[in-house]
TORDO-494546 format. One record per residue: x, y, z of N, C-alpha, C, O in turn. Coordinates in steps of 0.001 Angstrom, whole numbers, plus 500000, padded with zeros to 6 digits. Layout:
// residues N
XYZXYZXYZXYZ/...
END
This chain:
// residues 114
055516310674379649056800310923379034056675312098378065055684312223377345/057676312938378060057669314076377158057895313607375724058657312669375488/057245314246374781057401313895373381058039315076372671057469316167372641/059220314867372097059977315944371472059889315901369957060843316268369271/058774315464369433058520315503368002059557314797367163059792313602367342/060191315529366235061107314883365298062304314208365981062774313169365515/062793314783367067063913314154367776063504312784368302064210311793368120/062361312753368950061882311516369552061612310462368481061979309299368645/060969310868367387060681309928366303061968309394365688062059308203365390/062952310245365495064216309814364903064912308786365777065300307720365298/065072309100367062065801308190367936065022306893368187065627305856368457/063705306940368102062920305717368245062902304894366965062625303695367010/063194305517365822063180304791364554064438303957364354064422302995363585/065523304307365032066753303523364913066917302662366155066485303027367248/067538301537365966067775300638367100069053301080367803070131301081367209/068924301452369065070056301970369826070376301003370948069534300714371798/071615300501370938072042299683372070072729300588373088072889301785372848/073128300033374202073702300838375291074985301540374870075225302675375283/075808300897374065077070301509373633076814302732372757077413303788372961/075921302580371782075596303701370892074961304836371688075298306002371483/074045304504372590073398305533373405074425306254374268074344307471374437/075386305522374815076448306146375607077286307099374778077647308180375244/077598306704373547078374307578372658077592308824372276078152309918372198/076289308656372037075440309820371728075373310746372934075412311966372774/075274310190374133075257311010375351076555311795375512076530312960375907/077686311165375210078970311862375314079034313020374323079430314129374681/078642312758373074078666313819372056077704314946372418078045316122372292/076509314589372864075521315595373258076021316419374433075840317637374462/076645315767375395077192316474376554078307317426376142078429318524376684/079114317000375188080196317857374703079633319122374066080131320219374317/078591318973373238077952320151372636077375321069373709077518322290373632/076726320481374705076127321285375773077192322042376552077000323213376882/078310321391376849079381322046377603079983323194376793080220324277377328/080228322958375514080782324018374659079831325209374603080263326355374724/078536324942374419077549326027374362077451326750375699077300327971375732/077536326003376809077486326647378128078698327544378346078566328646378879/079874327084377939081066327934378052080883329216377252081193330306377734/080376329082376021080138330268375200079114331191375823079287332410375823/078058330620376351076994331418376961077477332137378217077174333314378412/078220331445379062078668332054380313079847333002380109080062333900380922/080607332814379041081732333709378766081258335023378141081863336071378362/080180334964377365079654336164376722079069337096377770078350336665378671/079381338361377643078847339383378543078267340517377703078921341030376795/077045340896378014076429342026377325077169343325377613077092344270376828/077884343379378732078638344584379073079772344846378087080285345963378017/080170343820377319081277343951376383080857344563375046081704344859374203/079553344753374853079091345316373588078469346681373826078152347055374956/078304347405372750077635348706372799076150348460372545075741348225371408/075346348515373602073922348231373467073174349292372668072060349044372208/073768350466372497073133351512371699073284351243370201072528351779369390/074262350411369838074484350057368443073563348880368096073685347792368659/072637349123367156071623348130366830072231346839366274071765345750366609/073245346942365446073873345758364849074533344898365929074384343676365930/075257345533366840075898344786367922074863344117368827075038342979369264/073790344846369093072737344303369959072059343095369313071825342088369981/071739343187368012071116342073367302072069340888367228071654339743367406/073340341156366967074326340071366916074462339387368279074598338166368357/074425340168369331074510339604370684073307338728370989073456337624371514/072107339218370660070896338430370900070890337155370055070480336095370527/071347337263368804071401336085367932072394335058368477072133333855368450/073524335540368966074532334630369523073994333894370736074114332672370824/073408334617371662072894333953372860071707333047372519071533332000373142/070894333438371542069772332585371139070273331272370537069729330208370835/071297331339369701071855330116369115072484329225370180072339328004370134/073172329822371126073762329029372210072671328377373055072805327219373453/071598329105373331070471328527374085069820327391373299069416326385373882/069717327547371987069146326498371152070003325232371212069472324129371341/071313325388371120072222324242371192072121323566372555072090322338372642/072070324352373600071933323780374950070612323015375054070585321892375558/069533323608374586068226322958374652068182321657373858067679320647374351/068702321673372637068721320461371817069569319379372480069189318208372486/070701319764373031071559318791373713070856318169374913070984316970375159/070122318976375654069394318449376805068243317547376370067953316552377035/067588317879375269066523317023374743067092315671374319066517314627374627/068219315691373613068853314435373197069256313618374418069085312399374435/069784314276375429070146313580376663068922312929377288068984311776377716/067812313656377344066577313107377923066095311887377146065718310876377739/066108311982375833065649310864375004066546309643375192066050308520375285/067851309851375249068782308735375439068582308085376809068593306860376926/068402308899377831068162308352379173066851307568379184066769306491379776/065817308122378520064536307407378437064695306061377738064086305070378142/065520306028376683065685304764375959066547303768376736066401302558376559/067440304261377591068314303364378359067647302830379619067686301627379879/067034303714380403066512303278381699065021303529381870064447303184382903/064396304124380872062989304467381010062838305881381556063824306550381866/061610306315381667061357307684382128061712307822383600061277307036384442/062516308843383887062998309108385241062661310567385542063376311470385107/061583310801386277061037312142386494062044313094387124062112314257386726/062812312644388078063789313512388733064841313999387741065257315156387792/065268313123386846066245313513385826065639314541384874066297315512384503/064392314327384482063710315275383607063604316644384271063869317666383638/063219316666385533063117317930386269064474318623386367064558319846386261/065521317850386569066869318417386651067279319061385329067851320152385323/066992318398384214067325318972382907066552320258382653067095321217382105/065296320280383048064486321494382882065061322628383727065145323765383264/065455322325384958066055323348385822067377323870385263067668325062385364/068165322992384684069428323422384067069141324412382948069787325456382863/068175324092382087067870324978380971067303326311381453067708327370380972/066379326264382391065796327495382936066880328355383582066854329579383456/067819327736384263068916328470384893069799329154383854070224330292384054/070076328472382751070890329079381689070190330288381075070816331319380832/068896330155380829068125331271380264068062332428381265068237333587380886/067815332119382528067756333170383558069094333884383693069135335102383865/070188333129383615071517333735383691071714334734382552072258335819382759/071268334363381350071413335256380199070601336537380393071087337629380102/069375336408380881068554337601381116069140338469382236069099339697382155/069674337844383262070303338616384344071521339371383829071778340500384248/072274338752382919073429339420382335072978340632381522073613341685381578/071890340494380771071361341615380000070882342729380931071165343901380683/070169342385381985069704343397382944070856344124383612070781345328383857/071922343391383905073107344003384504073732345030383552074223346073383983/073705344718382265074326345607381263073510346867381033074089347919380759/072190346802381135071376347979380841071235348904382037070708350008381897/071686348489383198071610349373384378072545350529384261072608351365385163/
END
């Protein structure tokens, strides 16, 4: 089982029943969806890449959105682990989702610099 440090310790320190875990999953999913919309709506082509401030702001924005997506997926994994136990296929799916989001962001940047 993957160990996510402080997240894992926090969620294991509190007693979570199925209802609470379901509510946490809904909230986590909502954050992930909002961050994904922001990430997929943002286009590097919309900024001036020659302007250092715009470029740094763009990278900071996408980094924060990736962080929110990653944290949401970690919380989802921990909740699923606490509800049904470790499910390798689900873990692999979450990893693929995150890798796909990061790859999409890099592809968008490559498209803009061409």
